[in-house]
N, CA, C and O atoms as CSV, one atom per row, in Angstrom:
chain,resi,resn,atom,element,x,y,z
A,1,MET,N,N,16.893,56.935,-14.757
A,1,MET,CA,C,15.243,57.537,-14.570
A,1,MET,C,C,14.998,56.284,-13.733
A,1,MET,O,O,15.465,55.170,-13.967
A,2,LYS,N,N,14.327,56.572,-12.890
A,2,LYS,CA,C,13.524,55.315,-12.163
A,2,LYS,C,C,12.397,54.723,-12.812
A,2,LYS,O,O,12.503,54.872,-14.029
A,3,ASP,N,N,11.386,54.127,-12.491
A,3,ASP,CA,C,10.246,53.817,-13.018
A,3,ASP,C,C,9.497,54.723,-13.365
A,3,ASP,O,O,8.994,55.300,-12.401
A,4,LEU,N,N,9.109,55.220,-14.646
A,4,LEU,CA,C,8.473,56.277,-14.727
A,4,LEU,C,C,7.079,55.765,-14.861
A,4,LEU,O,O,6.741,54.692,-15.360
A,5,LYS,N,N,6.300,56.715,-14.328
A,5,LYS,CA,C,4.605,56.361,-14.663
A,5,LYS,C,C,4.171,57.362,-15.491
A,5,LYS,O,O,3.217,56.964,-16.158
A,6,LYS,N,N,4.421,58.299,-15.686
A,6,LYS,CA,C,3.816,59.251,-16.708
A,6,LYS,C,C,4.764,59.901,-17.857
A,6,LYS,O,O,5.699,60.477,-17.301
A,7,ILE,N,N,4.838,60.001,-19.230
A,7,ILE,CA,C,5.363,60.479,-20.368
A,7,ILE,C,C,4.625,61.275,-21.026
A,7,ILE,O,O,3.488,60.873,-21.271
A,8,LEU,N,N,4.977,62.469,-21.454
A,8,LEU,CA,C,4.690,63.262,-22.732
A,8,LEU,C,C,5.476,63.487,-23.488
A,8,LEU,O,O,6.554,63.941,-23.101
A,9,ILE,N,N,5.224,63.245,-24.900
A,9,ILE,CA,C,6.186,63.421,-26.273
A,9,ILE,C,C,5.532,64.256,-26.843
A,9,ILE,O,O,4.400,64.031,-27.272
A,10,ILE,N,N,6.286,65.643,-26.970
A,10,ILE,CA,C,5.741,66.781,-28.017
A,10,ILE,C,C,6.513,66.371,-29.510
A,10,ILE,O,O,7.706,66.121,-29.683
A,11,GLN,N,N,5.565,66.392,-30.366
A,11,GLN,CA,C,5.673,66.830,-32.195
A,11,GLN,C,C,4.489,67.355,-32.315
A,11,GLN,O,O,3.432,66.873,-31.910
A,12,THR,N,N,4.691,68.583,-33.003
A,12,THR,CA,C,3.433,69.303,-33.085
A,12,THR,C,C,3.681,69.727,-34.623
A,12,THR,O,O,2.793,70.458,-35.062
A,13,ALA,N,N,4.827,69.375,-35.623
A,13,ALA,CA,C,5.076,70.008,-36.691
A,13,ALA,C,C,4.286,69.189,-37.545
A,13,ALA,O,O,3.077,69.033,-37.376
A,14,SER,N,N,5.050,68.578,-38.608
A,14,SER,CA,C,4.319,68.172,-40.051
A,14,SER,C,C,3.945,66.725,-39.657
A,14,SER,O,O,4.363,66.125,-38.667
A,15,LEU,N,N,3.018,66.225,-40.671
A,15,LEU,CA,C,2.734,64.723,-40.391
A,15,LEU,C,C,3.749,63.761,-40.832
A,15,LEU,O,O,3.610,62.554,-40.635
A,16,GLY,N,N,4.701,64.234,-41.384
A,16,GLY,CA,C,5.857,63.218,-41.537
A,16,GLY,C,C,7.065,63.444,-40.528
A,16,GLY,O,O,7.977,62.618,-40.568
A,17,ASP,N,N,7.146,64.545,-39.587
A,17,ASP,CA,C,7.684,64.534,-38.464
A,17,ASP,C,C,7.033,63.430,-37.346
A,17,ASP,O,O,7.583,62.502,-36.754
A,18,VAL,N,N,5.584,63.937,-37.305
A,18,VAL,CA,C,5.035,62.777,-36.343
A,18,VAL,C,C,5.223,61.143,-36.572
A,18,VAL,O,O,5.175,60.243,-35.734
A,19,ILE,N,N,5.413,61.090,-37.741
A,19,ILE,CA,C,5.522,59.370,-38.199
A,19,ILE,C,C,7.332,59.143,-37.991
A,19,ILE,O,O,7.772,57.997,-38.082
A,20,LEU,N,N,8.079,60.055,-37.776
A,20,LEU,CA,C,9.252,59.601,-37.673
A,20,LEU,C,C,9.533,59.720,-36.093
A,20,LEU,O,O,10.639,59.372,-35.679
A,21,ALA,N,N,8.461,60.250,-35.112
A,21,ALA,CA,C,8.714,60.331,-33.783
A,21,ALA,C,C,8.125,58.926,-33.566
A,21,ALA,O,O,8.475,58.556,-32.446
A,22,THR,N,N,7.462,58.101,-34.105
A,22,THR,CA,C,6.781,57.127,-33.558
A,22,THR,C,C,7.559,55.965,-32.852
A,22,THR,O,O,7.015,55.092,-32.175
A,23,PRO,N,N,9.300,56.096,-33.170
A,23,PRO,CA,C,10.148,54.890,-32.586
A,23,PRO,C,C,10.154,55.322,-31.311
A,23,PRO,O,O,10.085,54.524,-30.376
A,24,VAL,N,N,10.236,56.629,-31.140
A,24,VAL,CA,C,10.335,57.269,-29.574
A,24,VAL,C,C,9.433,56.821,-28.491
A,24,VAL,O,O,9.751,56.819,-27.302
A,25,ILE,N,N,8.047,56.361,-29.064
A,25,ILE,CA,C,6.670,56.020,-28.085
A,25,ILE,C,C,7.372,54.340,-28.163
A,25,ILE,O,O,7.671,53.730,-27.137
A,26,GLU,N,N,7.530,53.840,-29.379
A,26,GLU,CA,C,7.924,52.492,-28.903
A,26,GLU,C,C,8.925,52.289,-27.921
A,26,GLU,O,O,8.706,51.449,-27.048
A,27,LYS,N,N,10.174,53.033,-27.924
A,27,LYS,CA,C,11.193,52.568,-27.283
A,27,LYS,C,C,10.704,52.971,-25.524
A,27,LYS,O,O,10.697,52.204,-24.561
A,28,LEU,N,N,10.373,54.263,-25.570
A,28,LEU,CA,C,9.925,54.207,-24.627
A,28,LEU,C,C,9.046,53.478,-23.758
A,28,LEU,O,O,9.364,53.490,-22.569
A,29,GLN,N,N,7.936,52.801,-24.105
A,29,GLN,CA,C,7.080,51.687,-23.975
A,29,GLN,C,C,7.902,50.667,-23.563
A,29,GLN,O,O,7.645,49.984,-22.571
A,30,ALA,N,N,9.056,50.486,-24.384
A,30,ALA,CA,C,9.791,49.079,-23.813
A,30,ALA,C,C,10.558,49.266,-22.900
A,30,ALA,O,O,10.939,48.343,-22.180
A,31,PHE,N,N,10.906,50.412,-22.763
A,31,PHE,CA,C,11.584,50.609,-21.359
A,31,PHE,C,C,10.967,50.774,-19.968
A,31,PHE,O,O,11.216,50.361,-18.835
A,32,TYR,N,N,10.016,51.594,-20.574
A,32,TYR,CA,C,8.775,51.689,-19.292
A,32,TYR,C,C,7.152,51.320,-19.388
A,32,TYR,O,O,6.184,52.074,-19.285
A,33,PRO,N,N,7.221,49.609,-19.670
A,33,PRO,CA,C,6.331,49.326,-19.793
A,33,PRO,C,C,4.741,49.377,-19.071
A,33,PRO,O,O,3.641,48.889,-19.333
A,34,HIS,N,N,5.146,50.001,-18.329
A,34,HIS,CA,C,3.520,49.957,-17.200
A,34,HIS,C,C,3.220,51.524,-17.504
A,34,HIS,O,O,2.052,51.909,-17.558
A,35,ALA,N,N,4.321,52.429,-17.702
A,35,ALA,CA,C,4.290,54.145,-17.871
A,35,ALA,C,C,2.939,54.375,-18.807
A,35,ALA,O,O,2.492,53.640,-19.688
A,36,GLN,N,N,2.423,55.692,-18.298
A,36,GLN,CA,C,1.306,56.057,-19.491
A,36,GLN,C,C,2.083,57.078,-20.292
A,36,GLN,O,O,2.677,58.046,-19.817
A,37,ILE,N,N,1.987,56.665,-21.847
A,37,ILE,CA,C,2.635,57.700,-22.525
A,37,ILE,C,C,1.806,58.507,-23.083
A,37,ILE,O,O,0.773,57.946,-23.447
A,38,ASP,N,N,1.869,59.742,-23.315
A,38,ASP,CA,C,0.796,60.571,-23.810
A,38,ASP,C,C,1.472,61.121,-25.146
A,38,ASP,O,O,2.673,60.893,-25.294
A,39,PHE,N,N,0.841,61.770,-26.044
A,39,PHE,CA,C,1.680,62.249,-27.102
A,39,PHE,C,C,0.965,63.692,-27.500
A,39,PHE,O,O,-0.252,63.514,-27.449
A,40,LEU,N,N,1.254,64.963,-27.852
A,40,LEU,CA,C,0.631,66.225,-28.368
A,40,LEU,C,C,1.553,66.598,-29.719
A,40,LEU,O,O,2.705,66.985,-29.918
A,41,SER,N,N,0.308,66.237,-30.582
A,41,SER,CA,C,0.478,67.008,-31.930
A,41,SER,C,C,-0.123,68.133,-32.417
A,41,SER,O,O,-0.640,68.851,-31.561
A,42,LYS,N,N,-0.198,68.474,-33.516
A,42,LYS,CA,C,-1.218,69.493,-34.080
A,42,LYS,C,C,-2.209,69.045,-34.397
A,42,LYS,O,O,-2.094,68.012,-35.056
A,43,LYS,N,N,-3.366,69.441,-34.178
A,43,LYS,CA,C,-4.399,68.877,-35.302
A,43,LYS,C,C,-4.488,68.982,-36.718
A,43,LYS,O,O,-4.286,69.840,-37.578
A,44,GLY,N,N,-4.920,67.627,-36.639
A,44,GLY,CA,C,-4.601,67.381,-38.659
A,44,GLY,C,C,-3.810,66.188,-38.969
A,44,GLY,O,O,-3.716,65.635,-40.065
A,45,ASN,N,N,-2.993,65.711,-37.349
A,45,ASN,CA,C,-2.272,64.792,-37.422
A,45,ASN,C,C,-2.303,63.998,-36.822
A,45,ASN,O,O,-1.292,63.322,-36.627
A,46,GLU,N,N,-3.710,63.666,-36.146
A,46,GLU,CA,C,-4.053,62.892,-35.419
A,46,GLU,C,C,-4.789,61.353,-36.347
A,46,GLU,O,O,-5.176,60.363,-35.725
A,47,CYS,N,N,-4.831,61.433,-37.443
A,47,CYS,CA,C,-4.727,60.365,-38.199
A,47,CYS,C,C,-3.572,59.533,-38.163
A,47,CYS,O,O,-3.544,58.576,-38.936
A,48,VAL,N,N,-2.708,59.717,-37.472
A,48,VAL,CA,C,-1.446,58.849,-37.848
A,48,VAL,C,C,-1.599,58.169,-36.416
A,48,VAL,O,O,-1.383,56.965,-36.279
A,49,LEU,N,N,-2.036,59.103,-35.199
A,49,LEU,CA,C,-1.775,58.528,-33.880
A,49,LEU,C,C,-3.000,58.136,-33.354
A,49,LEU,O,O,-2.818,57.455,-32.345
A,50,LYS,N,N,-4.366,58.312,-33.671
A,50,LYS,CA,C,-5.554,57.828,-32.938
A,50,LYS,C,C,-5.605,56.334,-33.227
A,50,LYS,O,O,-5.585,55.716,-34.291
A,51,GLY,N,N,-5.680,55.931,-31.921
A,51,GLY,CA,C,-5.961,54.738,-31.938
A,51,GLY,C,C,-4.805,53.715,-31.254
A,51,GLY,O,O,-4.870,52.562,-30.829
A,52,HIS,N,N,-3.478,54.921,-31.380
A,52,HIS,CA,C,-2.132,53.773,-31.237
A,52,HIS,C,C,-2.184,52.946,-30.229
A,52,HIS,O,O,-2.842,53.483,-29.338
A,53,PRO,N,N,-1.806,51.864,-29.907
A,53,PRO,CA,C,-1.895,50.808,-28.715
A,53,PRO,C,C,-1.224,51.522,-27.644
A,53,PRO,O,O,-1.624,51.486,-26.480
A,54,LYS,N,N,-0.174,52.190,-28.043
A,54,LYS,CA,C,0.631,52.719,-26.891
A,54,LYS,C,C,0.593,54.049,-26.452
A,54,LYS,O,O,1.284,54.584,-25.586
A,55,ILE,N,N,-0.433,54.594,-27.257
A,55,ILE,CA,C,-0.452,56.017,-26.592
A,55,ILE,C,C,-2.048,55.775,-25.826
A,55,ILE,O,O,-3.103,55.220,-26.134
A,56,HIS,N,N,-1.493,56.572,-24.628
A,56,HIS,CA,C,-2.866,56.754,-23.602
A,56,HIS,C,C,-3.738,57.640,-24.127
A,56,HIS,O,O,-4.778,57.339,-24.713
A,57,HIS,N,N,-3.253,58.928,-23.889
A,57,HIS,CA,C,-4.011,60.174,-24.156
A,57,HIS,C,C,-3.069,60.900,-25.316
A,57,HIS,O,O,-1.882,61.203,-25.194
A,58,LEU,N,N,-4.140,61.147,-26.772
A,58,LEU,CA,C,-3.461,62.358,-27.581
A,58,LEU,C,C,-3.827,63.904,-27.436
A,58,LEU,O,O,-4.693,64.657,-27.882
A,59,TRP,N,N,-3.011,63.971,-26.804
A,59,TRP,CA,C,-3.181,66.075,-27.050
A,59,TRP,C,C,-3.244,66.566,-28.580
A,59,TRP,O,O,-2.495,66.019,-29.390
A,60,LEU,N,N,-3.998,67.445,-28.940
A,60,LEU,CA,C,-4.308,68.122,-29.832
A,60,LEU,C,C,-4.011,69.613,-29.775
A,60,LEU,O,O,-4.580,70.254,-28.892
A,61,TRP,N,N,-3.245,70.200,-30.554
A,61,TRP,CA,C,-3.150,71.780,-30.704
A,61,TRP,C,C,-3.252,72.103,-31.655
A,61,TRP,O,O,-2.448,71.856,-32.554
A,62,ASP,N,N,-4.478,72.892,-31.793
A,62,ASP,CA,C,-5.314,73.491,-32.930
A,62,ASP,C,C,-4.390,75.126,-33.144
A,62,ASP,O,O,-4.370,76.154,-32.467
A,63,LYS,N,N,-3.815,74.776,-34.217
A,63,LYS,CA,C,-2.960,75.868,-34.564
A,63,LYS,C,C,-3.297,76.857,-35.665
A,63,LYS,O,O,-2.522,77.704,-36.110
A,64,SER,N,N,-4.901,76.584,-36.155
A,64,SER,CA,C,-5.618,77.149,-37.149
A,64,SER,C,C,-6.269,78.961,-36.782
A,64,SER,O,O,-6.121,80.074,-37.285
A,65,GLU,N,N,-7.065,78.323,-35.549
A,65,GLU,CA,C,-7.168,79.890,-35.043
A,65,GLU,C,C,-6.954,79.675,-33.325
A,65,GLU,O,O,-6.877,78.661,-32.632
A,66,HIS,N,N,-6.899,81.141,-33.006
A,66,HIS,CA,C,-6.500,81.218,-31.417
A,66,HIS,C,C,-5.174,80.302,-31.071
A,66,HIS,O,O,-5.110,79.631,-30.041
A,67,LYS,N,N,-4.175,80.354,-32.010
A,67,LYS,CA,C,-3.277,79.640,-31.487
A,67,LYS,C,C,-2.780,79.954,-30.330
A,67,LYS,O,O,-2.754,79.053,-29.492
A,68,LYS,N,N,-2.295,81.192,-29.985
A,68,LYS,CA,C,-2.001,81.597,-28.333
A,68,LYS,C,C,-2.916,81.122,-27.276
A,68,LYS,O,O,-2.628,80.729,-26.145
A,69,MET,N,N,-4.043,81.224,-27.830
A,69,MET,CA,C,-4.993,81.197,-26.985
A,69,MET,C,C,-5.211,79.492,-26.426
A,69,MET,O,O,-5.532,79.132,-25.294
A,70,HIS,N,N,-4.913,78.620,-27.650
A,70,HIS,CA,C,-5.082,77.262,-27.744
A,70,HIS,C,C,-3.933,76.584,-26.686
A,70,HIS,O,O,-4.219,75.828,-25.758
A,71,LEU,N,N,-2.679,77.000,-27.021
A,71,LEU,CA,C,-1.158,77.044,-26.504
A,71,LEU,C,C,-1.426,77.303,-24.767
A,71,LEU,O,O,-1.191,76.441,-23.921
A,72,LEU,N,N,-1.881,78.469,-24.515
A,72,LEU,CA,C,-2.060,78.374,-22.776
A,72,LEU,C,C,-2.751,77.615,-22.472
A,72,LEU,O,O,-2.340,76.970,-21.507
A,73,GLY,N,N,-4.282,77.150,-23.070
A,73,GLY,CA,C,-4.965,75.868,-22.595
A,73,GLY,C,C,-3.976,74.975,-22.529
A,73,GLY,O,O,-3.694,74.627,-21.382
A,74,LEU,N,N,-3.269,74.424,-23.520
A,74,LEU,CA,C,-2.442,73.333,-23.347
A,74,LEU,C,C,-1.608,73.162,-22.272
A,74,LEU,O,O,-1.503,72.131,-21.608
A,75,LEU,N,N,-0.901,74.396,-22.080
A,75,LEU,CA,C,0.107,74.719,-21.115
A,75,LEU,C,C,-0.518,74.276,-19.714
A,75,LEU,O,O,-0.106,73.209,-19.260
A,76,MET,N,N,-1.348,74.895,-19.077
A,76,MET,CA,C,-2.277,74.470,-18.030
A,76,MET,C,C,-2.648,72.844,-17.758
A,76,MET,O,O,-2.338,72.123,-16.811
A,77,ALA,N,N,-3.377,72.583,-18.880
A,77,ALA,CA,C,-3.464,71.460,-18.923
A,77,ALA,C,C,-2.565,70.433,-18.542
A,77,ALA,O,O,-2.763,69.643,-17.619
A,78,ILE,N,N,-1.557,70.468,-19.290
A,78,ILE,CA,C,-0.393,69.911,-19.305
A,78,ILE,C,C,0.776,69.676,-17.821
A,78,ILE,O,O,1.668,68.883,-17.520
A,79,ARG,N,N,0.076,70.955,-17.163
A,79,ARG,CA,C,0.945,71.087,-15.992
A,79,ARG,C,C,0.180,70.105,-14.503
A,79,ARG,O,O,0.661,69.565,-13.507
A,80,ASP,N,N,-1.340,70.292,-15.111
A,80,ASP,CA,C,-1.958,69.369,-14.301
A,80,ASP,C,C,-1.776,68.174,-14.375
A,80,ASP,O,O,-1.985,67.542,-13.339
A,81,GLU,N,N,-1.349,67.457,-15.529
A,81,GLU,CA,C,-1.020,65.953,-15.745
A,81,GLU,C,C,0.255,65.914,-15.049
A,81,GLU,O,O,0.649,64.892,-15.610
A,82,LYS,N,N,1.294,66.245,-14.203
A,82,LYS,CA,C,1.875,65.642,-13.587
A,82,LYS,C,C,3.108,65.059,-14.313
A,82,LYS,O,O,3.856,64.391,-13.599
A,83,TYR,N,N,3.328,65.151,-15.158
A,83,TYR,CA,C,3.988,64.368,-16.018
A,83,TYR,C,C,5.603,64.237,-15.365
A,83,TYR,O,O,6.062,65.325,-15.016
A,84,GLU,N,N,6.359,63.243,-15.196
A,84,GLU,CA,C,7.288,62.888,-15.286
A,84,GLU,C,C,8.607,63.029,-15.537
A,84,GLU,O,O,9.652,63.168,-14.901
A,85,LEU,N,N,8.076,62.914,-17.165
A,85,LEU,CA,C,9.201,62.848,-18.377
A,85,LEU,C,C,8.341,63.738,-19.233
A,85,LEU,O,O,7.157,63.546,-19.507
A,86,VAL,N,N,9.151,64.800,-19.640
A,86,VAL,CA,C,8.442,65.153,-21.184
A,86,VAL,C,C,9.762,64.977,-22.232
A,86,VAL,O,O,10.934,65.003,-21.858
A,87,VAL,N,N,9.419,64.837,-23.286
A,87,VAL,CA,C,10.688,64.468,-24.549
A,87,VAL,C,C,10.267,64.988,-25.789
A,87,VAL,O,O,9.525,64.410,-26.583
A,88,ASN,N,N,10.918,66.425,-25.959
A,88,ASN,CA,C,10.555,67.782,-26.670
A,88,ASN,C,C,11.323,67.202,-28.331
A,88,ASN,O,O,12.525,67.016,-28.526
A,89,LEU,N,N,10.418,67.056,-29.135
A,89,LEU,CA,C,11.200,66.499,-30.152
A,89,LEU,C,C,11.382,68.055,-31.495
A,89,LEU,O,O,11.721,68.061,-32.678
A,90,GLN,N,N,11.071,68.877,-30.788
A,90,GLN,CA,C,10.998,69.960,-31.846
A,90,GLN,C,C,11.979,71.119,-31.258
A,90,GLN,O,O,12.238,71.122,-30.054
A,91,ARG,N,N,12.613,72.272,-32.282
A,91,ARG,CA,C,13.204,72.924,-31.624
A,91,ARG,C,C,12.686,74.406,-31.964
A,91,ARG,O,O,13.324,75.335,-32.459
A,92,PHE,N,N,11.249,74.355,-31.527
A,92,PHE,CA,C,10.609,75.476,-31.760
A,92,PHE,C,C,10.462,76.638,-30.238
A,92,PHE,O,O,10.674,76.048,-29.178
A,93,PHE,N,N,10.246,77.625,-30.153
A,93,PHE,CA,C,9.892,78.687,-28.701
A,93,PHE,C,C,8.531,77.767,-28.096
A,93,PHE,O,O,8.518,77.281,-26.965
A,94,SER,N,N,7.502,77.650,-29.004
A,94,SER,CA,C,6.016,77.411,-28.223
A,94,SER,C,C,6.547,75.895,-27.708
A,94,SER,O,O,6.561,75.819,-26.479
A,95,THR,N,N,6.956,74.756,-28.362
A,95,THR,CA,C,7.061,73.547,-27.915
A,95,THR,C,C,8.318,73.499,-26.657
A,95,THR,O,O,8.323,72.615,-25.800
A,96,GLY,N,N,9.387,74.634,-26.722
A,96,GLY,CA,C,10.014,74.659,-25.738
A,96,GLY,C,C,9.288,75.384,-24.499
A,96,GLY,O,O,9.592,74.995,-23.371
A,97,LEU,N,N,8.373,76.387,-24.643
A,97,LEU,CA,C,7.640,76.695,-23.744
A,97,LEU,C,C,6.966,75.854,-22.814
A,97,LEU,O,O,7.045,75.920,-21.587
A,98,LEU,N,N,6.081,74.800,-23.715
A,98,LEU,CA,C,5.438,73.288,-23.289
A,98,LEU,C,C,6.115,72.755,-22.260
A,98,LEU,O,O,5.758,72.623,-21.089
A,99,CYS,N,N,7.177,72.443,-22.817
A,99,CYS,CA,C,8.250,71.406,-22.106
A,99,CYS,C,C,8.771,72.260,-20.918
A,99,CYS,O,O,8.235,71.902,-19.869
A,100,ALA,N,N,9.545,73.154,-20.783
A,100,ALA,CA,C,9.934,74.321,-19.698
A,100,ALA,C,C,8.939,74.359,-18.780
A,100,ALA,O,O,9.278,74.087,-17.628
A,101,ALA,N,N,7.679,74.650,-19.000
A,101,ALA,CA,C,6.631,74.701,-17.962
A,101,ALA,C,C,6.184,73.730,-17.312
A,101,ALA,O,O,5.742,73.794,-16.165
A,102,SER,N,N,6.291,72.448,-18.212
A,102,SER,CA,C,5.451,71.350,-17.808
A,102,SER,C,C,5.513,71.139,-16.346
A,102,SER,O,O,4.472,70.628,-15.933
A,103,GLY,N,N,6.225,71.322,-15.604
A,103,GLY,CA,C,6.647,70.989,-13.899
A,103,GLY,C,C,7.145,69.508,-14.035
A,103,GLY,O,O,7.217,68.719,-13.094
A,104,ALA,N,N,7.527,69.201,-15.528
A,104,ALA,CA,C,8.091,67.487,-15.463
A,104,ALA,C,C,9.963,67.872,-14.812
A,104,ALA,O,O,10.846,68.639,-15.195
A,105,LYS,N,N,9.840,66.813,-13.636
A,105,LYS,CA,C,11.268,66.909,-13.267
A,105,LYS,C,C,12.281,66.502,-14.385
A,105,LYS,O,O,13.368,67.037,-14.165
A,106,GLN,N,N,12.281,65.874,-15.305
A,106,GLN,CA,C,12.661,65.263,-16.714
A,106,GLN,C,C,12.506,66.132,-17.680
A,106,GLN,O,O,11.344,65.949,-18.044
A,107,ARG,N,N,13.064,67.157,-18.467
A,107,ARG,CA,C,12.632,68.030,-19.342
A,107,ARG,C,C,13.646,67.816,-20.495
A,107,ARG,O,O,14.748,68.238,-20.145
A,108,ILE,N,N,13.650,67.335,-21.678
A,108,ILE,CA,C,14.508,66.610,-22.530
A,108,ILE,C,C,14.159,67.200,-23.882
A,108,ILE,O,O,13.013,67.252,-24.330
A,109,GLY,N,N,15.210,67.625,-24.468
A,109,GLY,CA,C,14.934,68.351,-25.745
A,109,GLY,C,C,16.150,68.628,-26.597
A,109,GLY,O,O,17.226,68.163,-26.220
A,110,PHE,N,N,16.094,69.255,-27.576
A,110,PHE,CA,C,17.179,69.758,-28.431
A,110,PHE,C,C,17.617,71.129,-28.086
A,110,PHE,O,O,16.890,72.121,-28.051
A,111,ALA,N,N,19.317,71.059,-27.749
A,111,ALA,CA,C,19.684,72.311,-27.591
A,111,ALA,C,C,19.579,73.760,-28.483
A,111,ALA,O,O,19.833,74.849,-27.969
A,112,LYS,N,N,19.160,73.592,-29.919
A,112,LYS,CA,C,18.738,74.497,-30.612
A,112,LYS,C,C,17.244,75.266,-30.185
A,112,LYS,O,O,16.787,76.304,-30.663
A,113,ASN,N,N,16.690,74.437,-29.185
A,113,ASN,CA,C,15.155,75.316,-28.803
A,113,ASN,C,C,15.880,76.618,-27.795
A,113,ASN,O,O,16.694,76.644,-26.872
A,114,PRO,N,N,15.197,77.483,-28.443
A,114,PRO,CA,C,15.124,78.426,-27.897
A,114,PRO,C,C,15.348,78.649,-26.308
A,114,PRO,O,O,16.070,79.536,-25.854
A,115,LEU,N,N,14.532,77.594,-25.431
A,115,LEU,CA,C,14.007,77.720,-24.271
A,115,LEU,C,C,14.879,76.515,-23.873
A,115,LEU,O,O,14.341,75.832,-23.001
A,116,SER,N,N,16.211,76.028,-24.325
A,116,SER,CA,C,16.610,74.822,-23.974
A,116,SER,C,C,17.301,74.971,-22.185
A,116,SER,O,O,17.492,74.064,-21.375
A,117,CYS,N,N,17.500,76.203,-22.063
A,117,CYS,CA,C,18.277,76.136,-20.880
A,117,CYS,C,C,17.215,75.997,-19.838
A,117,CYS,O,O,17.608,76.341,-18.723
A,118,PHE,N,N,16.247,75.677,-19.882
A,118,PHE,CA,C,14.855,75.458,-18.887
A,118,PHE,C,C,15.044,73.505,-18.857
A,118,PHE,O,O,14.611,72.855,-17.906
A,119,PHE,N,N,15.659,72.928,-19.910
A,119,PHE,CA,C,15.455,71.797,-20.057
A,119,PHE,C,C,16.739,71.238,-19.012
A,119,PHE,O,O,17.827,71.752,-18.756
A,120,SER,N,N,16.000,69.751,-18.461
A,120,SER,CA,C,16.878,69.270,-17.594
A,120,SER,C,C,18.250,67.900,-18.177
A,120,SER,O,O,19.084,67.196,-17.607
A,121,LYS,N,N,17.730,68.164,-19.780
A,121,LYS,CA,C,18.910,67.831,-20.731
A,121,LYS,C,C,18.970,68.232,-22.189
A,121,LYS,O,O,17.896,68.302,-22.787
A,122,ARG,N,N,19.915,68.460,-22.736
A,122,ARG,CA,C,19.851,68.743,-23.941
A,122,ARG,C,C,20.847,68.413,-24.783
A,122,ARG,O,O,22.038,68.567,-24.513
A,123,LEU,N,N,20.260,67.788,-26.194
A,123,LEU,CA,C,21.370,67.433,-26.967
A,123,LEU,C,C,21.803,68.258,-27.949
A,123,LEU,O,O,21.096,69.264,-28.008
A,124,PRO,N,N,22.789,68.236,-28.841
A,124,PRO,CA,C,23.076,68.938,-30.042
A,124,PRO,C,C,22.059,68.091,-30.982
A,124,PRO,O,O,21.557,66.974,-30.856
A,125,HIS,N,N,21.950,69.295,-32.171
A,125,HIS,CA,C,21.072,68.817,-32.993
A,125,HIS,C,C,21.450,69.486,-34.304
A,125,HIS,O,O,21.264,70.686,-34.505
A,126,SER,N,N,22.063,68.538,-35.306
A,126,SER,CA,C,23.099,68.956,-36.626
A,126,SER,C,C,22.200,68.349,-37.709
A,126,SER,O,O,21.628,67.275,-37.526
A,127,ILE,N,N,22.070,69.162,-39.009
A,127,ILE,CA,C,21.489,68.577,-39.945
A,127,ILE,C,C,22.407,68.643,-41.302
A,127,ILE,O,O,22.370,67.884,-42.271
A,128,LYS,N,N,23.231,69.769,-41.074
A,128,LYS,CA,C,23.989,70.209,-41.950
A,128,LYS,C,C,25.583,69.306,-42.815
A,128,LYS,O,O,25.892,69.285,-44.007
A,129,ASP,N,N,26.144,68.797,-41.844
A,129,ASP,CA,C,27.338,68.530,-41.912
A,129,ASP,C,C,26.671,66.831,-42.892
A,129,ASP,O,O,25.522,66.424,-43.064
A,130,GLY,N,N,27.786,66.356,-43.250
A,130,GLY,CA,C,27.905,64.924,-44.045
A,130,GLY,C,C,27.625,63.789,-43.242
A,130,GLY,O,O,27.142,62.760,-43.714
A,131,ASN,N,N,27.943,63.956,-41.903
A,131,ASN,CA,C,27.661,63.191,-40.815
A,131,ASN,C,C,26.603,62.879,-40.226
A,131,ASN,O,O,26.447,61.892,-39.507
A,132,SER,N,N,25.595,63.922,-40.565
A,132,SER,CA,C,24.637,64.055,-39.631
A,132,SER,C,C,23.601,62.643,-39.559
A,132,SER,O,O,23.565,61.802,-40.457
A,133,LYS,N,N,22.883,62.591,-38.455
A,133,LYS,CA,C,22.228,61.251,-38.343
A,133,LYS,C,C,20.773,61.437,-39.007
A,133,LYS,O,O,20.301,62.524,-39.338
A,134,HIS,N,N,20.172,60.239,-39.137
A,134,HIS,CA,C,18.856,60.585,-39.684
A,134,HIS,C,C,17.901,61.166,-38.478
A,134,HIS,O,O,18.132,61.051,-37.274
A,135,GLU,N,N,16.847,61.774,-39.047
A,135,GLU,CA,C,15.996,61.927,-37.796
A,135,GLU,C,C,15.357,60.983,-36.885
A,135,GLU,O,O,14.955,61.420,-35.807
A,136,ILE,N,N,15.235,59.966,-37.120
A,136,ILE,CA,C,15.026,58.987,-36.195
A,136,ILE,C,C,16.031,58.494,-35.284
A,136,ILE,O,O,15.732,57.915,-34.239
A,137,ASP,N,N,17.147,58.699,-35.636
A,137,ASP,CA,C,18.075,58.610,-34.857
A,137,ASP,C,C,18.437,59.550,-33.697
A,137,ASP,O,O,18.668,59.239,-32.529
A,138,ARG,N,N,18.437,60.959,-34.358
A,138,ARG,CA,C,18.102,62.216,-33.451
A,138,ARG,C,C,17.093,62.100,-32.244
A,138,ARG,O,O,17.395,62.210,-31.056
A,139,ASN,N,N,16.127,61.914,-32.646
A,139,ASN,CA,C,14.816,61.524,-31.757
A,139,ASN,C,C,15.330,60.723,-30.488
A,139,ASN,O,O,15.536,61.114,-29.339
A,140,LEU,N,N,15.466,59.515,-31.054
A,140,LEU,CA,C,15.858,58.372,-30.429
A,140,LEU,C,C,17.161,58.575,-29.338
A,140,LEU,O,O,17.387,57.778,-28.428
A,141,SER,N,N,17.886,59.669,-29.583
A,141,SER,CA,C,19.144,60.089,-28.633
A,141,SER,C,C,18.825,60.795,-27.635
A,141,SER,O,O,19.471,60.683,-26.593
A,142,LEU,N,N,17.804,61.639,-27.732
A,142,LEU,CA,C,17.127,62.198,-26.197
A,142,LEU,C,C,16.846,60.837,-25.527
A,142,LEU,O,O,17.546,60.814,-24.514
A,143,ILE,N,N,16.352,60.034,-25.599
A,143,ILE,CA,C,16.020,58.789,-24.681
A,143,ILE,C,C,17.003,57.792,-24.314
A,143,ILE,O,O,16.711,56.907,-23.510
A,144,THR,N,N,18.288,57.885,-24.911
A,144,THR,CA,C,19.142,56.926,-24.995
A,144,THR,C,C,19.320,56.668,-23.556
A,144,THR,O,O,19.060,55.520,-23.196
A,145,SER,N,N,19.765,57.619,-22.539
A,145,SER,CA,C,20.079,57.386,-21.137
A,145,SER,C,C,18.740,57.164,-20.465
A,145,SER,O,O,18.686,56.939,-19.256
């Protein structure tokens, strides 16, 4: 990938999953020191990411009420941002939709996402076998190239 200018990381699951996503922020910033890195999380997780020195903008998805309406608003706002790279750390339809419809040239996520056929890069995600990786290593595997 060329020198990227705008990157979005998506992780809207639990607080622990957001914490396990922070090495992705660090690694992307190391590879692309001049890139704007934004992060999308669910409302309630902002306590971990607010004020993070490497996050330019923190998107929050309010899932408590009018979840689908908020998702649609996020989708339109994310498309308007014209990200070059979107990294989806989740395997759920909603984040797959955000990633696939982002308009980004590079859309990376796990093959288990039901919309991964619309990603430019899909990687396996396995947690059942005895040789499975730690979640941090699985997340980082998405950006190794």
